[in-house]
C-alpha positions, 0 to 999 in steps of 0.5 A: 500499499502506498501512502496515508491510510488513517490515524488510529489510536491505541489502548493498552492495559495500563487503562481500565477496560471502561476507558478503552470503550470510551476512547473507542466511541470517542475516536469513531466519532472524531474520524479516526479510522482504527482503534488498536488494543494491546496484550501485554503481559502482565497488564490487562488483556487485549481481547476483552478490550476489543470485545467491549469496544466491538459492542460499543461502536459501528465503523471504527476498525478494531485492531489487536496488537498483538497475541502470540503462538506460545501462550494460546494454541492456533485452535483458541485463537481461531476461536476467538478472532472468529468471535470477534469478527462476528461481534465487530461484523467483520471489522476486526484485524488480528495481530499475531507476533512472537511475544516480547522474550522478557515476558515469555521468558518470565512464564518459562515458555519462549522456545526461540523459535518464533519464526518457524512456530508463527508460520505454523500457527497462521497456517492452522488458524487460517485453516480452522477459520475457514469453518472446515472440519480440520485435522493438522499435524506439524512440528508445533501444533496438532489438531484432531477433528476440529471443527468451529461450531459456528460459521465465521462471518469471514473465512480469511479474516486479515491477519497482521504480523509483528516482527522487529527483525528482518526475518520475521518481516520478511515472513510478514511480506510472505504470509501476512496481510500487513505488519504491525511495527513496534513502537520506537519506530523511526523513518529509517526503520520504516524504510528498511521494514518495507524492503524486507517485507517486499523480499518476502512478497516476491518469493510468493509473487504476492502484490502489495497494494493492499498490504498495510504497514501499521505504525505504533507511535508513543505521542505527547502533545505539549507546548512544554517541551520539558514537561512532554519530555518528563512524561514520555520519559517515565513511559519509556522506562516500561519498555526501553530497558526490554528492547532488543540491544543492538537490534533494528529499532534501536540501532536505526535510533541510534541507541547502542547495545550498551545503552540498552544494557546499562538500563536493563541493570538500572531496572535490576538494581531498582535505580530509578534515577539512573534510568532517568539519566540513561534515557536522554531527551535526544533518545526520546525525540527520535523514538517517540512523538513529542513536543508542541502540534507542529513538531509532531506534525512534522514527525508524522509527515516524515514517517508517511513519507518513509512508508508508513501507512497507518500511524497509531498514537500509542497512549502515554500515562500522564497525557489525555487519550480521549483529547488525543483522539479528538486532536488526531481525528479534527486537527491531523487527518485533514492535513493528510488529505 
């Protein structure tokens, strides 16, 4: 897909579900194209958010970003996907990724084979969502005489993959209907991601005209830059120490592996003051959308020029998600049409 598609807003498990529902309603009324719900461990679950939002809205697309092929068998994912698609009247987008290694390790279930396991999971999910009787056996999953007892409203609901590295992005281009890029994306990373997606699509001779790149971006709009940066810094403490040190996301942003390691060590020591020092203003301005409206608009244009189709404002505690949604719909969206 070429060019800008829409703005979206996201909701994480930091906020109560009722606030997620209210955000979905306000986003829809403001002209926002989609709302996305994260499943971060061990916050509130994304699927309950989706179900509640589906029943409270009529038009807005509802995305899940993302579940993983470790904590749920593909049969359960297919069951939940098909149910949510029915509830929303075909407005759902399903995100599937390998999961954050830090969280997966906490549960002792990360087996270090995310690419192969995700490929197998997508294959089986799609089989089950046809509504047909399925028998399946592969290296990771077994399905013995499985059939949904209800007819899915769509036999091929869209599945977007979420990966950071080149192999995962190539897989996304090969078997996904779209891709969800993690928070802390930069224009350089977006361009690089499209290159890998194109490689995957070429393997199966798949056109990319309808393929969608969704980019999550933490957003803090405030004329007081110091205040905006401090709000962004507090949020970033939840994620940056667990980022892949030296990985593509951080490398494109100029964050060195030793920087990420130092953040992780500060977390282990419980040294919040040191962590605050390690997350510099320069990092935040590169990794997030932060500043006044003009600064944020400039960053959005850079991301779209790099290839982002749907830009999803990721909620930051200390901001007002409802006001962010209204601003995106009424002030930012018209400037991209």
